[in-house]
TIRO-2110 file (N, C-alpha, C; in Angstrom, 1 decimal):
// TIRO-2110
125.4, 111.8, 42.4, N, 1, A
125.4, 112.3, 43.8, CA, 1, A
124.4, 113.4, 44.0, C, 1, A
123.6, 113.3, 45.0, N, 2, A
122.6, 114.3, 45.3, CA, 2, A
123.1, 115.3, 46.3, C, 2, A
123.0, 116.6, 45.9, N, 3, A
123.4, 117.7, 46.8, CA, 3, A
122.3, 118.6, 47.3, C, 3, A
121.1, 118.1, 47.3, N, 4, A
120.0, 118.9, 47.8, CA, 4, A
119.0, 118.0, 48.4, C, 4, A
118.1, 118.6, 49.2, N, 5, A
117.0, 117.8, 49.9, CA, 5, A
115.9, 117.5, 49.0, C, 5, A
115.4, 116.3, 49.2, N, 6, A
114.2, 115.9, 48.3, CA, 6, A
112.9, 116.5, 48.9, C, 6, A
112.9, 116.8, 50.2, N, 7, A
111.8, 117.3, 50.9, CA, 7, A
112.0, 118.8, 51.2, C, 7, A
110.9, 119.5, 51.3, N, 8, A
111.0, 121.0, 51.6, CA, 8, A
111.3, 121.1, 53.1, C, 8, A
111.7, 122.3, 53.4, N, 9, A
112.0, 122.7, 54.8, CA, 9, A
110.9, 122.4, 55.7, C, 9, A
109.7, 122.8, 55.3, N, 10, A
108.5, 122.6, 56.1, CA, 10, A
108.2, 121.1, 56.3, C, 10, A
108.3, 120.3, 55.3, N, 11, A
108.1, 118.8, 55.4, CA, 11, A
109.1, 118.2, 56.4, C, 11, A
110.3, 118.6, 56.3, N, 12, A
111.4, 118.1, 57.2, CA, 12, A
111.1, 118.5, 58.6, C, 12, A
110.6, 119.7, 58.9, N, 13, A
110.3, 120.1, 60.2, CA, 13, A
109.1, 119.3, 60.7, C, 13, A
108.1, 119.1, 59.9, N, 14, A
106.9, 118.3, 60.3, CA, 14, A
107.3, 116.9, 60.6, C, 14, A
108.2, 116.3, 59.9, N, 15, A
108.7, 115.0, 60.2, CA, 15, A
109.4, 114.9, 61.5, C, 15, A
110.2, 115.9, 61.8, N, 16, A
110.8, 116.0, 63.1, CA, 16, A
109.8, 116.1, 64.3, C, 16, A
108.8, 117.0, 64.1, N, 17, A
107.8, 117.2, 65.1, CA, 17, A
107.0, 115.9, 65.4, C, 17, A
106.9, 115.1, 64.4, N, 18, A
106.0, 113.9, 64.5, CA, 18, A
106.8, 112.6, 64.9, C, 18, A
108.1, 112.8, 65.2, N, 19, A
108.8, 111.6, 65.7, CA, 19, A
108.4, 111.2, 67.1, C, 19, A
108.3, 109.9, 67.4, N, 20, A
107.9, 109.5, 68.7, CA, 20, A
108.9, 109.6, 69.8, C, 20, A
110.0, 110.3, 69.6, N, 21, A
111.1, 110.4, 70.6, CA, 21, A
111.6, 111.8, 70.5, C, 21, A
112.3, 112.3, 71.6, N, 22, A
112.9, 113.6, 71.6, CA, 22, A
114.4, 113.5, 71.2, C, 22, A
114.9, 114.5, 70.5, N, 23, A
116.3, 114.5, 70.2, CA, 23, A
117.0, 115.5, 71.1, C, 23, A
118.3, 115.2, 71.3, N, 24, A
119.2, 116.0, 72.1, CA, 24, A
120.4, 116.3, 71.3, C, 24, A
120.8, 117.6, 71.2, N, 25, A
122.0, 118.0, 70.5, CA, 25, A
123.1, 118.2, 71.5, C, 25, A
124.2, 117.6, 71.2, N, 26, A
125.4, 117.8, 72.1, CA, 26, A
126.5, 118.3, 71.2, C, 26, A
127.3, 119.2, 71.8, N, 27, A
128.5, 119.8, 71.1, CA, 27, A
129.7, 119.7, 72.0, C, 27, A
130.8, 119.3, 71.5, N, 28, A
132.0, 119.2, 72.2, CA, 28, A
133.1, 120.1, 71.6, C, 28, A
133.7, 120.9, 72.4, N, 29, A
134.7, 121.9, 71.8, CA, 29, A
136.1, 121.7, 72.6, C, 29, A
137.1, 121.9, 71.8, N, 30, A
138.4, 121.9, 72.5, CA, 30, A
139.1, 123.2, 72.0, C, 30, A
139.4, 124.1, 72.9, N, 31, A
140.0, 125.3, 72.6, CA, 31, A
141.6, 125.2, 72.7, C, 31, A
142.3, 125.9, 71.8, N, 32, A
143.7, 125.8, 71.9, CA, 32, A
144.3, 127.2, 71.4, C, 32, A
145.5, 127.5, 71.9, N, 33, A
146.1, 128.7, 71.5, CA, 33, A
146.8, 128.5, 70.2, C, 33, A
146.8, 129.5, 69.4, N, 34, A
147.5, 129.5, 68.1, CA, 34, A
148.7, 130.3, 68.2, C, 34, A
149.9, 129.7, 67.9, N, 35, A
151.1, 130.5, 68.0, CA, 35, A
151.2, 131.4, 66.7, C, 35, A
151.6, 132.6, 66.9, N, 36, A
151.7, 133.5, 65.8, CA, 36, A
150.3, 133.9, 65.3, C, 36, A
149.4, 134.1, 66.2, N, 37, A
148.0, 134.3, 65.7, CA, 37, A
147.7, 135.5, 64.9, C, 37, A
148.5, 136.5, 65.0, N, 38, A
148.3, 137.7, 64.1, CA, 38, A
148.5, 137.4, 62.7, C, 38, A
149.6, 136.6, 62.3, N, 39, A
149.8, 136.3, 60.9, CA, 39, A
148.7, 135.3, 60.5, C, 39, A
148.3, 134.4, 61.3, N, 40, A
147.3, 133.4, 61.0, CA, 40, A
145.9, 134.1, 60.7, C, 40, A
145.6, 135.1, 61.5, N, 41, A
144.3, 135.8, 61.3, CA, 41, A
144.3, 136.6, 60.0, C, 41, A
145.5, 137.2, 59.7, N, 42, A
145.5, 138.0, 58.5, CA, 42, A
145.5, 137.0, 57.3, C, 42, A
146.0, 135.8, 57.3, N, 43, A
145.9, 134.9, 56.2, CA, 43, A
144.5, 134.4, 56.0, C, 43, A
143.8, 134.1, 57.2, N, 44, A
142.4, 133.6, 57.1, CA, 44, A
141.6, 134.7, 56.5, C, 44, A
141.7, 136.0, 57.0, N, 45, A
141.0, 137.1, 56.4, CA, 45, A
141.2, 137.3, 55.0, C, 45, A
142.5, 137.1, 54.5, N, 46, A
142.8, 137.3, 53.1, CA, 46, A
142.1, 136.3, 52.3, C, 46, A
142.0, 135.0, 52.7, N, 47, A
141.4, 134.0, 52.0, CA, 47, A
139.9, 134.2, 51.9, C, 47, A
139.3, 134.8, 52.9, N, 48, A
137.9, 135.0, 52.9, CA, 48, A
137.5, 136.2, 52.0, C, 48, A
138.4, 137.0, 51.6, N, 49, A
138.1, 138.2, 50.8, CA, 49, A
138.3, 137.8, 49.3, C, 49, A
138.7, 136.6, 49.0, N, 50, A
138.9, 136.2, 47.6, CA, 50, A
137.6, 136.0, 46.9, C, 50, A
END
């Protein structure tokens, strides 16, 4: 399994710029409330500090 690019960042950018079509990036989000968010935030912060 390959976990790295075969081409450099510059080569990939050049390939994108030379494509004969334009790309559009779309993002979709759904926001929701988290019950008990104080304890959830403290657990997430604790895991990030490990």
